[in-house]
N, C-alpha and C positions, 0 to 999 in steps of 0.2 A: 179405493186403493186395494190392490191385490195383496194377499198375505204372503210374506216372505218367511222362509224356513231355513234353518241351518243345514248346510251341506255336510253329510256324514262321510267319514273316511271309509273307503271300500276295504281297507285292511283290518282296522281295529273297531270300526263302527262307532267311533266317538265323534263329537262335534268338531268341526274345523272352524276357522275364523271367517268363512265365506257364507253369506246368506244369499239364497236364490228365490226367485218368484217362479210361478208355474210356467210363465212364458219365456224364461231365461234359457238361452242356448249357448253352450260353450263347446269349442272345438279345439283339440290339442291344448288343453289347459293343464298346466303343471300345478297340481294340488299338493300343498304341504300340510301335514297333520302335526300339530304341536304335541300331541299326546304320544304317538309312536315314533315321531320324528322321521317319517318316511315321505318321499316325494313320489307321486304317481301321476302319470300322464293320462288324462281322462277326456271323454266326450260326455256332454250332458244335454239331454233334450227331454222336455216335459218331465223334469225331476227324475229321469232314469239315467243312471250313470253306467257307462261302459268303459272299462279299463283298456287303454291302448297298449301300455307297456308296464309290466311289473317292475318294481324297483330293483335295482342291482344290489345283490347281496355282498 
């Protein structure tokens, strides 16, 4: 079984409620962070996060 790790928020760098494996791919995923209470639209490929849209202020 492959190791799953917590997905970190690209804004505050704390753990979110999402766990991902190395082979997980997400496209146009709306990530919510319970710590900073922001939503960010991201792409994820091979544990590398790229932010599509910054949260509206």
